[in-house]
N, CA, C and O atoms as a DFTB+ gen file, in Angstrom:
548 C
 N C O
     1  1       0.608      -1.251       0.148
     2  2       0.026       0.079       0.278
     3  2       0.803       1.160      -0.232
     4  3       2.026       1.021      -0.215
     5  1       0.259       2.325      -0.732
     6  2       0.962       3.638      -0.413
     7  2       1.043       4.019       0.767
     8  3       0.289       3.634       1.660
     9  1       2.110       4.943       0.923
    10  2       2.176       5.698       2.249
    11  2       1.221       6.506       2.584
    12  3       1.023       6.592       3.796
    13  1       0.267       7.409       1.588
    14  2      -0.154       8.122       1.603
    15  2      -2.117       7.506       1.041
    16  3      -2.590       7.313      -0.079
    17  1      -2.636       7.404       2.212
    18  2      -3.741       6.391       1.593
    19  2      -5.067       7.467       0.935
    20  3      -5.376       8.539       1.456
    21  1      -5.528       7.051       0.057
    22  2      -6.682       8.001      -0.364
    23  2      -8.089       7.493      -0.246
    24  3      -8.369       6.396      -0.729
    25  1      -9.061       8.280       0.416
    26  2     -10.228       7.413       1.227
    27  2     -11.116       8.502      -0.068
    28  3     -11.047       9.720       0.095
    29  1     -11.725       8.065      -1.013
    30  2     -12.884       8.767      -1.681
    31  2     -14.260       8.408      -1.143
    32  3     -14.572       7.282      -0.757
    33  1     -15.309       9.821      -1.160
    34  2     -16.374       9.916      -0.625
    35  2     -16.907      11.075      -1.066
    36  3     -16.419      12.193      -1.229
    37  1     -18.536      10.403      -1.320
    38  2     -18.901      10.993      -2.004
    39  2     -20.217      11.922      -0.841
    40  3     -20.751      11.203       0.004
    41  1     -20.602      13.296      -0.876
    42  2     -21.251      13.598       0.236
    43  2     -22.933      13.351       0.123
    44  3     -23.428      13.176      -0.990
    45  1     -23.615      13.350       1.111
    46  2     -24.397      13.030       1.125
    47  2     -25.445      13.328       1.631
    48  3     -25.033      13.548       2.770
    49  1     -27.136      13.621       1.700
    50  2     -27.897      15.055       2.111
    51  2     -27.710      14.851       3.396
    52  3     -27.704      15.847       4.121
    53  1     -27.502      13.436       4.029
    54  2     -27.714      13.679       5.574
    55  2     -26.303      14.683       5.992
    56  3     -26.217      14.989       7.182
    57  1     -25.598      15.011       5.375
    58  2     -24.173      15.453       6.143
    59  2     -24.094      17.383       5.415
    60  3     -23.181      18.207       5.375
    61  1     -25.574      17.411       4.948
    62  2     -25.716      18.725       4.848
    63  2     -26.052      19.767       6.026
    64  3     -26.753      19.233       6.886
    65  1     -25.828      20.733       6.220
    66  2     -26.525      21.644       7.385
    67  2     -27.543      23.260       6.920
    68  3     -27.326      24.009       5.968
    69  1     -27.924      23.299       7.290
    70  2     -28.926      24.539       7.301
    71  2     -28.249      25.571       6.528
    72  3     -28.952      26.472       6.069
    73  1     -26.602      25.585       6.246
    74  2     -26.272      26.725       4.886
    75  2     -26.120      26.310       4.002
    76  3     -25.426      27.004       3.259
    77  1     -26.590      25.000       3.435
    78  2     -26.051      24.115       2.328
    79  2     -25.070      23.964       1.656
    80  3     -24.763      24.124       0.475
    81  1     -24.517      23.571       2.725
    82  2     -22.976      23.049       2.724
    83  2     -22.646      21.933       3.703
    84  3     -23.275      21.771       4.749
    85  1     -21.714      21.235       3.346
    86  2     -21.361      19.847       4.642
    87  2     -21.057      20.508       5.684
    88  3     -20.490      21.597       5.604
    89  1     -21.456      19.835       7.057
    90  2     -21.529      20.098       7.972
    91  2     -19.831      19.603       8.490
    92  3     -19.206      18.729       7.890
    93  1     -19.425      20.162       9.390
    94  2     -18.414      20.079      10.233
    95  2     -17.687      18.995      10.701
    96  3     -16.492      18.749      10.542
    97  1     -18.685      18.272      11.393
    98  2     -18.726      17.253      11.875
    99  2     -18.578      15.974      11.062
   100  3     -18.013      14.962      11.480
   101  1     -19.223      16.132       9.682
   102  2     -19.277      14.816       8.686
   103  2     -17.721      15.013       8.195
   104  3     -17.322      14.020       7.587
   105  1     -16.556      16.275       8.343
   106  2     -15.652      15.657       8.035
   107  2     -14.668      15.299       9.232
   108  3     -13.464      15.178       9.006
   109  1     -15.216      15.125      10.560
   110  2     -14.611      14.319      11.218
   111  2     -15.111      13.274      10.868
   112  3     -14.110      12.652      10.512
   113  1     -15.882      12.674      10.723
   114  2     -16.440      11.463      10.305
   115  2     -15.718      10.758       9.272
   116  3     -15.667       9.528       9.276
   117  1     -15.030      11.621       8.189
   118  2     -14.748      11.376       7.083
   119  2     -13.002      10.898       7.471
   120  3     -12.319       9.981       7.014
   121  1     -12.738      11.787       8.331
   122  2     -11.180      11.535       8.935
   123  2     -11.377      10.370       9.872
   124  3     -10.299      10.113      10.408
   125  1     -12.366       9.547      10.284
   126  2     -12.369       8.606      11.344
   127  2     -12.468       7.361      10.154
   128  3     -11.755       6.371      10.314
   129  1     -13.241       7.435       9.134
   130  2     -13.690       6.063       8.273
   131  2     -12.305       6.129       7.583
   132  3     -11.631       5.108       7.720
   133  1     -11.749       7.141       6.865
   134  2     -10.058       6.970       6.304
   135  2      -9.225       6.478       7.234
   136  3      -8.502       5.622       6.724
   137  1      -9.023       6.633       8.298
   138  2      -7.836       6.072       8.996
   139  2      -8.284       4.900       9.305
   140  3      -7.424       4.049       9.533
   141  1      -9.844       4.466       9.416
   142  2     -10.106       2.889       9.595
   143  2      -9.859       2.267       8.222
   144  3      -9.366       1.147       8.356
   145  1      -9.976       2.496       7.391
   146  2      -9.898       2.283       6.217
   147  2      -8.671       2.107       6.133
   148  3      -8.471       0.896       6.226
   149  1      -7.470       2.810       5.971
   150  2      -6.042       2.760       6.071
   151  2      -5.300       1.776       6.846
   152  3      -4.396       1.082       6.381
   153  1      -5.805       1.737       8.303
   154  2      -5.529       0.430       8.716
   155  2      -5.684      -0.732       8.724
   156  3      -4.856      -1.537       9.150
   157  1      -6.935      -1.042       8.183
   158  2      -7.701      -2.221       7.215
   159  2      -6.911      -2.730       6.185
   160  3      -6.819      -3.899       5.811
   161  1      -6.145      -1.366       5.612
   162  2      -5.470      -2.123       4.285
   163  2      -4.156      -1.981       4.506
   164  3      -3.435      -2.356       3.581
   165  1      -3.595      -1.516       5.530
   166  2      -2.452      -2.684       5.822
   167  2      -2.368      -4.032       6.666
   168  3      -1.508      -4.788       7.119
   169  1      -3.420      -3.932       6.631
   170  2      -3.801      -5.470       7.490
   171  2      -3.913      -5.639       8.794
   172  3      -3.617      -6.643       9.441
   173  1      -4.683      -3.860       9.458
   174  2      -4.681      -4.564      11.019
   175  2      -6.312      -3.773      11.067
   176  3      -6.477      -2.576      11.302
   177  1      -7.622      -4.964      10.730
   178  2      -8.422      -4.665      10.589
   179  2      -9.245      -4.693      12.050
   180  3      -8.678      -5.422      12.864
   181  1     -10.323      -4.125      12.495
   182  2     -11.085      -3.974      13.509
   183  2     -11.192      -5.764      14.384
   184  3     -11.335      -5.990      15.585
   185  1     -11.067      -6.693      13.313
   186  2     -10.991      -7.785      14.252
   187  2      -9.549      -8.539      14.720
   188  3      -9.484      -9.523      15.457
   189  1      -8.395      -7.817      14.096
   190  2      -6.911      -8.187      13.931
   191  2      -6.971      -7.135      15.153
   192  3      -6.194      -7.612      15.980
   193  1      -7.373      -6.240      15.548
   194  2      -6.983      -5.231      17.292
   195  2      -7.751      -6.085      17.844
   196  3      -6.952      -6.611      18.618
   197  1      -9.119      -6.814      18.073
   198  2      -9.815      -7.665      18.533
   199  2      -9.030      -8.553      19.408
   200  3      -9.030      -8.836      20.606
   201  1      -8.253      -8.941      18.187
   202  2      -7.463     -10.571      18.929
   203  2      -6.435     -10.076      19.655
   204  3      -5.700     -10.875      20.234
   205  1      -6.209      -8.724      19.752
   206  2      -4.700      -8.315      20.582
   207  2      -5.331      -7.751      21.641
   208  3      -4.843      -7.446      22.730
   209  1      -6.368      -7.640      21.282
   210  2      -7.602      -6.373      22.670
   211  2      -6.666      -5.472      22.868
   212  3      -6.108      -5.278      23.948
   213  1      -6.475      -4.946      21.946
   214  2      -5.634      -3.579      21.726
   215  2      -6.328      -2.351      20.560
   216  3      -6.975      -2.586      19.539
   217  1      -6.141      -1.729      20.829
   218  2      -6.517      -0.685      19.186
   219  2      -6.497       1.007      19.714
   220  3      -6.299       1.404      20.863
   221  1      -6.753       1.793      18.541
   222  2      -6.245       3.272      19.176
   223  2      -7.444       3.786      19.509
   224  3      -8.419       3.218      19.017
   225  1      -7.716       5.123      20.530
   226  2      -8.579       6.120      21.137
   227  2      -7.596       7.263      20.570
   228  3      -6.378       7.365      20.416
   229  1      -8.828       8.147      20.315
   230  2      -8.583       9.681      19.936
   231  2      -8.135      10.358      21.218
   232  3      -8.791      10.316      22.259
   233  1      -6.839      11.057      21.059
   234  2      -6.775      12.123      22.222
   235  2      -7.061      13.453      21.880
   236  3      -7.453      14.177      22.795
   237  1      -6.963      13.865      20.905
   238  2      -6.830      15.182      20.073
   239  2      -7.329      15.100      18.684
   240  3      -7.088      14.026      18.134
   241  1      -8.011      16.042      17.938
   242  2      -8.255      16.159      16.714
   243  2      -8.021      17.613      16.384
   244  3      -8.497      18.311      17.280
   245  1      -7.433      18.358      15.375
   246  2      -7.230      19.866      15.107
   247  2      -7.550      19.442      13.412
   248  3      -7.029      18.538      12.758
   249  1      -8.410      20.269      13.063
   250  2      -9.160      20.760      11.984
   251  2      -9.149      22.362      11.414
   252  3      -9.659      23.390      11.858
   253  1      -8.595      22.169      10.612
   254  2      -8.349      23.934       9.925
   255  2      -9.259      23.991       8.874
   256  3      -8.556      23.863       7.872
   257  1     -10.708      24.140       8.436
   258  2     -11.741      23.846       7.533
   259  2     -11.292      25.360       6.536
   260  3     -11.197      26.466       7.067
   261  1     -11.091      25.155       5.256
   262  2     -10.823      26.041       4.683
   263  2     -11.766      26.317       3.073
   264  3     -11.778      27.347       2.399
   265  1     -12.499      24.989       2.803
   266  2     -13.604      25.262       1.898
   267  2     -14.263      24.691       2.105
   268  3     -13.962      23.868       2.970
   269  1     -15.620      24.617       1.556
   270  2     -16.634      23.851       1.577
   271  2     -17.228      22.726       0.544
   272  3     -17.154      22.856      -0.678
   273  1     -17.718      21.808       1.084
   274  2     -18.479      20.660       0.334
   275  2     -19.714      20.955       0.004
   276  3     -20.322      21.812       0.645
   277  1     -20.221      20.378      -0.918
   278  2     -22.061      20.534      -1.238
   279  2     -22.064      18.890      -1.548
   280  3     -21.092      18.135      -1.565
   281  1     -23.608      18.551      -1.812
   282  2     -24.143      17.892      -1.669
   283  2     -23.368      17.327      -3.318
   284  3     -22.776      18.164      -3.999
   285  1     -23.498      15.584      -3.877
   286  2     -23.454      15.132      -4.451
   287  2     -21.548      15.357      -4.882
   288  3     -21.121      14.626      -5.775
   289  1     -20.773      16.134      -4.358
   290  2     -19.233      15.661      -4.615
   291  2     -18.718      15.261      -4.382
   292  3     -19.000      14.639      -3.358
   293  1     -17.315      15.052      -4.948
   294  2     -16.744      13.514      -4.592
   295  2     -15.385      14.218      -3.357
   296  3     -14.636      15.152      -3.640
   297  1     -15.392      13.499      -2.102
   298  2     -14.200      14.015      -1.712
   299  2     -13.261      12.990      -1.593
   300  3     -13.572      11.809      -1.440
   301  1     -11.587      13.612      -1.692
   302  2     -10.450      12.341      -1.503
   303  2      -9.977      13.190       0.148
   304  3      -9.742      14.362       0.442
   305  1     -10.005      11.864       0.947
   306  2      -9.306      11.911       2.263
   307  2      -8.145      11.332       2.065
   308  3      -7.983      10.112       2.109
   309  1      -7.308      12.118       1.846
   310  2      -5.610      12.046       2.227
   311  2      -5.425      11.634       3.471
   312  3      -5.784      12.327       4.424
   313  1      -4.668      10.103       3.658
   314  2      -4.254      10.294       5.104
   315  2      -2.761       9.169       5.075
   316  3      -2.332       8.310       4.305
   317  1      -2.340       9.763       6.359
   318  2      -0.776       8.957       6.432
   319  2      -0.567       9.426       7.865
   320  3      -1.082      10.379       8.450
   321  1       0.462       8.372       8.356
   322  2       0.672       8.692       9.963
   323  2       2.094       9.440       9.346
   324  3       2.956       9.166       8.511
   325  1       1.825      10.398      10.161
   326  2       3.053      11.131      10.654
   327  2       4.279      10.650      11.368
   328  3       5.395      10.679      10.849
   329  1       4.059      10.253      12.452
   330  2       5.074       9.631      13.574
   331  2       4.464       8.344      14.550
   332  3       3.273       8.048      14.637
   333  1       5.397       7.785      15.130
   334  2       4.951       6.784      16.022
   335  2       5.612       6.941      17.430
   336  3       6.816       7.174      17.529
   337  1       4.871       6.820      18.414
   338  2       6.370       6.848      19.364
   339  2       5.630       6.137      20.519
   340  3       4.414       6.075      20.341
   341  1       6.073       5.608      21.622
   342  2       5.749       4.592      22.322
   343  2       4.235       4.096      22.650
   344  3       3.673       3.016      22.470
   345  1       3.860       5.183      23.139
   346  2       2.048       4.550      23.081
   347  2       1.658       5.183      22.106
   348  3       0.728       4.490      21.693
   349  1       1.782       6.391      21.191
   350  2       0.538       7.534      20.623
   351  2       1.574       7.397      19.259
   352  3       2.770       7.155      19.094
   353  1       0.361       7.706      18.358
   354  2       0.585       8.111      17.001
   355  2      -0.145       9.327      16.243
   356  3      -1.352       9.551      16.333
   357  1       0.678      10.005      15.558
   358  2      -0.245      11.758      14.665
   359  2      -0.363      11.080      13.470
   360  3       0.577      10.549      12.879
   361  1      -1.588      11.095      13.088
   362  2      -2.544      10.818      11.537
   363  2      -2.284      12.735      10.992
   364  3      -2.300      13.827      11.560
   365  1      -2.112      12.324       9.892
   366  2      -2.568      13.631       9.065
   367  2      -3.441      13.431       7.922
   368  3      -3.461      12.483       7.137
   369  1      -4.181      14.510       7.956
   370  2      -5.247      14.700       6.967
   371  2      -5.164      16.064       5.986
   372  3      -4.922      17.199       6.398
   373  1      -5.472      15.608       4.310
   374  2      -5.490      16.484       3.554
   375  2      -6.827      15.946       2.859
   376  3      -6.949      14.890       2.239
   377  1      -7.927      17.040       3.138
   378  2      -9.357      16.816       1.923
   379  2      -9.571      17.618       1.003
   380  3      -9.782      18.829       1.053
   381  1      -9.514      16.910       0.130
   382  2     -10.137      17.877      -1.230
   383  2     -11.150      17.145      -2.109
   384  3     -11.520      15.973      -2.029
   385  1     -11.603      18.333      -3.175
   386  2     -12.710      17.644      -3.726
   387  2     -11.977      17.002      -4.679
   388  3     -10.748      17.066      -4.697
   389  1     -12.700      16.312      -5.573
   390  2     -12.432      15.532      -6.642
   391  2     -11.904      16.257      -7.881
   392  3     -10.840      16.063      -8.469
   393  1     -12.889      17.145      -8.156
   394  2     -12.762      17.538      -9.566
   395  2     -12.130      18.309      -9.863
   396  3     -11.548      18.358     -10.947
   397  1     -12.037      19.586      -8.481
   398  2     -10.356      20.167      -8.785
   399  2      -9.101      20.635      -8.102
   400  3      -8.262      21.453      -8.479
   401  1      -9.180      19.899      -6.981
   402  2      -8.263      18.968      -6.050
   403  2      -7.760      20.265      -4.856
   404  3      -6.781      20.383      -4.120
   405  1      -9.297      21.325      -5.187
   406  2      -8.962      22.303      -4.171
   407  2      -8.972      21.497      -2.520
   408  3      -9.745      20.689      -2.005
   409  1      -7.669      22.201      -2.027
   410  2      -8.196      21.717      -0.492
   411  2      -9.064      22.538       0.361
   412  3      -9.185      23.749       0.543
   413  1      -9.680      21.383       0.867
   414  2     -10.744      21.490       1.826
   415  2     -11.259      21.885       3.383
   416  3     -12.170      22.409       4.024
   417  1      -9.698      21.086       3.495
   418  2      -9.574      21.148       5.126
   419  2      -7.721      20.140       5.225
   420  3      -7.054      19.432       4.471
   421  1      -7.595      20.753       6.790
   422  2      -6.301      20.090       6.408
   423  2      -6.547      19.603       8.324
   424  3      -7.071      20.290       9.200
   425  1      -6.041      18.428       8.420
   426  2      -6.017      17.912      10.029
   427  2      -5.345      16.893      10.446
   428  3      -4.880      16.083       9.645
   429  1      -5.185      16.772      11.792
   430  2      -4.680      16.073      12.037
   431  2      -5.083      15.454      13.434
   432  3      -5.514      16.393      14.104
   433  1      -5.131      14.302      14.154
   434  2      -5.180      13.222      15.223
   435  2      -4.433      12.850      15.997
   436  3      -3.472      12.612      15.266
   437  1      -4.090      12.577      17.091
   438  2      -3.352      12.239      18.067
   439  2      -4.124      10.720      18.728
   440  3      -4.850      10.755      19.721
   441  1      -3.880       9.753      18.153
   442  2      -3.843       8.779      18.520
   443  2      -3.714       8.206      19.734
   444  3      -2.669       8.742      20.104
   445  1      -4.030       7.517      20.583
   446  2      -3.169       6.666      21.790
   447  2      -3.598       5.299      21.421
   448  3      -4.666       5.029      20.870
   449  1      -2.783       4.552      21.731
   450  2      -2.891       2.854      21.951
   451  2      -3.295       2.536      23.706
   452  3      -2.855       2.848      24.813
   453  1      -4.386       1.738      23.130
   454  2      -5.130       1.282      24.507
   455  2      -4.634      -0.149      24.561
   456  3      -4.021      -0.789      23.707
   457  1      -5.174      -0.604      26.148
   458  2      -5.748      -2.070      26.427
   459  2      -6.891      -1.577      26.114
   460  3      -7.397      -0.502      26.435
   461  1      -7.492      -2.890      25.106
   462  2      -9.422      -3.003      25.560
   463  2      -9.854      -3.351      26.473
   464  3     -11.073      -3.188      26.422
   465  1      -9.288      -4.130      28.112
   466  2      -9.692      -4.152      28.833
   467  2      -9.383      -3.448      30.529
   468  3     -10.012      -3.668      31.564
   469  1      -8.350      -2.680      30.334
   470  2      -8.189      -1.682      31.390
   471  2      -7.947      -0.571      31.042
   472  3      -7.595       0.368      31.756
   473  1      -8.160      -0.591      29.628
   474  2      -8.150       1.221      29.520
   475  2      -6.859       1.657      29.348
   476  3      -6.632       2.663      28.675
   477  1      -5.935       0.986      29.904
   478  2      -4.365       1.775      30.010
   479  2      -4.044       1.671      28.513
   480  3      -4.477       0.909      27.648
   481  1      -2.711       3.162      28.453
   482  2      -2.219       3.090      27.508
   483  2      -1.390       1.644      27.588
   484  3      -0.980       1.012      28.562
   485  1      -1.322       1.406      26.270
   486  2      -0.159       0.341      26.169
   487  2       1.026       0.653      25.107
   488  3       0.655       1.533      24.330
   489  1       2.059       0.295      24.899
   490  2       2.918       0.465      24.170
   491  2       2.619      -0.626      23.021
   492  3       2.341      -1.798      23.275
   493  1       2.736       0.050      21.399
   494  2       2.591      -0.174      20.458
   495  2       3.537      -1.058      20.141
   496  3       4.761      -0.943      20.197
   497  1       2.674      -2.208      19.707
   498  2       3.644      -3.248      19.703
   499  2       4.478      -3.186      17.798
   500  3       3.865      -2.753      16.822
   501  1       5.409      -3.538      17.772
   502  2       5.836      -3.586      16.633
   503  2       6.009      -4.227      15.230
   504  3       6.764      -4.174      14.259
   505  1       4.992      -4.807      15.624
   506  2       4.324      -5.607      14.479
   507  2       3.313      -4.492      13.720
   508  3       3.098      -4.578      12.511
   509  1       2.821      -3.622      14.409
   510  2       1.720      -2.292      14.124
   511  2       2.843      -1.464      13.910
   512  3       2.239      -0.504      13.431
   513  1       3.973      -1.137      13.909
   514  2       4.685      -0.052      13.606
   515  2       5.489      -0.403      12.649
   516  3       6.295       0.453      12.283
   517  1       5.502      -1.481      12.106
   518  2       6.042      -1.688      10.854
   519  2       5.396      -1.966       9.804
   520  3       5.922      -2.346       8.758
   521  1       3.831      -1.752      10.041
   522  2       2.919      -1.861       8.823
   523  2       2.705      -0.685       8.640
   524  3       1.699      -0.844       7.947
   525  1       2.820       0.362       8.690
   526  2       2.556       1.844       8.789
   527  2       4.106       2.590       8.079
   528  3       5.131       2.379       8.727
   529  1       4.214       3.357       6.896
   530  2       5.205       3.714       6.296
   531  2       5.036       5.175       7.008
   532  3       3.915       5.604       7.280
   533  1       6.104       5.833       7.260
   534  2       5.926       6.826       8.538
   535  2       6.276       8.029       7.269
   536  3       7.273       7.872       6.565
   537  1       5.274       9.321       7.056
   538  2       5.625      10.092       6.460
   539  2       5.994      11.676       7.124
   540  3       5.197      12.439       7.670
   541  1       7.405      11.879       6.892
   542  2       7.330      13.194       8.029
   543  2       6.643      14.168       7.251
   544  3       6.168      14.033       6.123
   545  1       6.651      15.289       8.085
   546  2       6.143      16.997       8.039
   547  2       6.977      17.564       6.770
   548  3       6.867      18.744       6.437
């Protein structure tokens, strides 16, 4: 898989707010979907995380909205892993409109790796670290 994963999405009616453009929470949902799809493409499906009783939780999101998206448009969420530390990882995103490649938003999420049973932070296994190419800023 490429280091930068592309997740395509067509804007749905339920994502449109009263101002006629995509609600900001939809951008967040697209980021989450892209992160999960990228992880699965690298071999780390929800079932595989369940098997090791550990996985990722969000510590923080940072999103800069630059342009609006509208009903029926196709957007591309480009995402990559920017770093992997002992118990956390930063994932970055660029969300663009497919038709003209206009940058709609840039974002980052800090993920923490936790034990599912205790909720405690857990060291990221080497097997996971080795599954993702790090794309430095």
